[in-house]
N, C-alpha and C positions, 0 to 999 in steps of 0.2 A: 242595264247598267248601272250604277252607283251613280248617284249623283257626286257623291263627297270623294270620287276617286281622282286622282291627279290623270294630267293629261297625256303623261306617257304611258300610265299603265292601262288606262282606258284605250288609248292609239293602240296598243300591242294586242289587248283583249279582241278590240274591234277588229283589227286584221284577220285574228285566227279566226274569228266567227263567220267574216265575210269571205274567206278563202275555203272555210270548212262546207259553206252553201255551195258555193259556185266556184267553175274554174275562171278566173278572170282573162279576159282578151290577152292575148300576147302578142309582143311584139313585132310588127311584120317582118320574115327574114331578112329583107334589105336595111332594116335597121342596125341590126347585128354587126353586119358587114358595114354601114358607114360608121360605128360606133370606133370599131377597132381601126378602121382609115384615120379617123380623125384624131387618135391618139396617137397615129404613129407619124413623126417629123419628116419624114421622106414622102409622105401622100401629100399631093396638091390640093387645093379646091377644086380644080379640073378635073382632076383624078375620081375625085367623090360625085361631082356633076356627072360626068360617064356614067359611073354606075346606075346613077336616078332614071338618066336620059335613057337608059336601055328600056325600061319600063315605059311607052308612049303614054297610057292611060296615067298615070301618076304624075310624071313630068306635066301633061297638061293641067290637073288640077292644082299643084304646086305653084304653076307659073300664075293662073288664074286667080288664085290666093294673095299671090305677089305682089300684084299688079294692082288688087283690090284697092277700093278708096281707105280702109281703115289704117293702109301702112304709108298712104299719101306722097310715092315718091314720085317727083315732077317728072321723071323719064321713065321709059316703059323698059322693065327686066323682063329680057327676052332669051336667056338662058339660064338653066338653073345653078351654075358657077356663080354666072352675076348673081343670082339671088343667095346663093350662101356668102358670097362677100358682105353684099348690102345688109342682108338681115341676119345673118350669122347662122351657126351650124346649130345651135339649139333652138332656133325659131325653125329653120327648115326642117328640123327632125319632128318638130311638133306637130307641122304641117303635112308631113307623111302620116302621122299618127291620125291627126285631124281627118283627113281625106278617109284613111281606112275606117273608122268608127263612126263618122257622121254620117257616111254617105247611104249606109241601110236605113237609116232613120229620117234623112232629109225630106223624102217623098209623104212618108206619114206624118212627120209633124214640122213642117216648114216653117211654124212659127218658132220653135225652140232655133232651128237653124238662123233664122231672122235677127232672133232677140242674141243670138250667141254672136252673129256677125255685127249688129248694130252695138252690143257691148265691146266687141274690142274696136270699133271704128273709136267711140266716145274715150276708152282707155288710151288708144294711141294720142289723141287731140289734147288730153289732159296731161299727160307724161311729158308730149313736147313743148307744153304750155309752160310747164312747171321746172323746165330743164332736165328732164331726168336723160341721164346716160345712154339708157337704151329703150327708148320707148316702143321697140317693135316688140320686145321680149313681153313687156307689160301688156302690150296688144293681144300677144300669144297668150299670157295668162288669161287674160279676159277671154279669149276665143274659146278657150279650154273649162271655162270656169263650170259649166253646168254637165260635164262630160258623165257624172254620176248619174244624171237625170237618163242617160241613153243606156248605163247598165240596168237601171230599173226596169225602163219601158222594157228592155229586150231579156234579160235574166229574169224579173220577178213581176212577170205580166199582171197574173191575179190579182198582188198586192197592188200594183201600178193601178188597176181598175177602180180596186178598194179605196185606193186615196183621192184618185179622181173623184169619186162619189162622195166622198166624206171632204173633200174641198168645196165640193158645190155648196155644202151644208154651211162650212166654215172657211171662206175666200182668204179668210186673213192668216190661218193656221198651216199651210199646207206643209213648212219645214218639222214642225212639231206633229202634225199627222205622220210625215214618213217615220219619225221614231217611233210614236205609236205604233203605228204597222209593222214597222221591219225592225225596229229597234237600233237604228243609225239613219243618217239621211242623207242625201246624195251629195254634200260636199264632203262627210266623211269617204263615200265610195270614191268621188273624184279624186281626193288625195291619196288612198291607199292605190288606186290604179297607177296613178301619175308615179307614184314611189316605187311602184310593181314594174313600170316602164324605164326606171331609171333615168326621168326627167330633173332637172335640176331642181334645188330648193326655190329658186326663183321663177317656178311655175307650180311646183306643189303647195307652198305655205298660202299663194293667194287663192289657189283653187279651195285651199280649206279651210281659209277663214273669210270666204268674201260675203256671207253672212255673218259674222263677228270676228270685223277687222281688229276690234281691242283685244283678240287674242293671240295678235300675229306676235312671233316672239323675235323675228330678226329682219322682217321686209314690213314692216310698219306701212311704209308709204304705198309700196308696191300693192299690199291687200287695202289699203284705203281706196286707192284709184281703181281697183276691180269694183271693190263694191260699191264705190258712188258710184260707176260707169253703170252698174247692173241697173240699181235704183231710177238713174236718170233717164236709160233708154225704157225703162216701163214707164215712167212719165211721158215720153216721148210717144206712146201709143205700140210698144214692141215689146208684148208681155212672151211668156213662153209657152203657150197653149195651154196651160193647168190653172191659172189664176191670173186676174188681171190687176191685182191687188197690187199699189206702190208702194212697199214698206218705208218705215223711215230711215232717213241716215243714219248711221252710229255717229253721235256726237265728237268723238275721238277721232272718228276718219277725217271729220270734216276741218278738224283744228289741224290735223297733221299734214294736211294735204296746204292748208293755208291761201286759197283758194279766194281770189276777191270777186265782187258781184260782176265786174265788168269784166273778168278772166270767165266766169262762167256764161256770160252771154255770148261770149265770142266763141267758145265750145260748143255751146249751143246752136248757132249762126253755121260754122262751119259742118257740122254733123248735118244739120236740116238739108244745108248742101249736097252731101256726100249719102244720105242715106238711101236716096232712091238705087243710086248707082250699088252700094251693099246689097240690096233686097234683089237685084239682076244676078247677083253672084250664084250659080248652083254648083256642086258638084256632078252633076250629072252630065 
């Protein structure tokens, strides 16, 4: 892809290229039904909860995630309808997707799962610290920020092994190596997949720009939080299973967040207390 190409054109060509190579995972059938229900003013939260609760395995996973440390609710969420009320439909919809796409990878690459959970924990803590109106959605964007890596692992297996081999020789260049081998990187794929699933921009853009938050067009704060959380959780020892290198923090992202030193200390202390609980959250 030509470097001088504008973002809109590059994204259009990239989307066409990825879809020509592989059929992207489809939205679980239940989400089609839930999305139609959410658009109907006559449908209640309890009605949507009942649809999800017909699938006991899915219900268990959603409640496990909703009650994990990174959402930080003081009381236990005991029903799916409670989760929809407290977390919002977009978050619960994303948890349904998360449980379906992460489940097959969790045992193979537990580091990626723990890294994603840890990033979500940090992002939620920072969002609350900054008084964000919807910290749960920011946390969910962080939980999904590396979904593109799962697509690479599952559908570009040969290329994934080549990238890992090259990363061992150049640990700091994993993003560039993805682009060299595939022609795109995991953030590109993640954003296209999230868009393919009709997820809201509040989730798509932070996924797309989590390595380059300065490129965020409408959600600079959210993208900056996910970016910084990704870096911080790596610094705390939770890498993604490919490289342990801790990248530099984007200066603009740091400025956008406006965190003070004492805020950062509070976030680290809060997360260190919860990180063990997050490690124990399994989709199995």
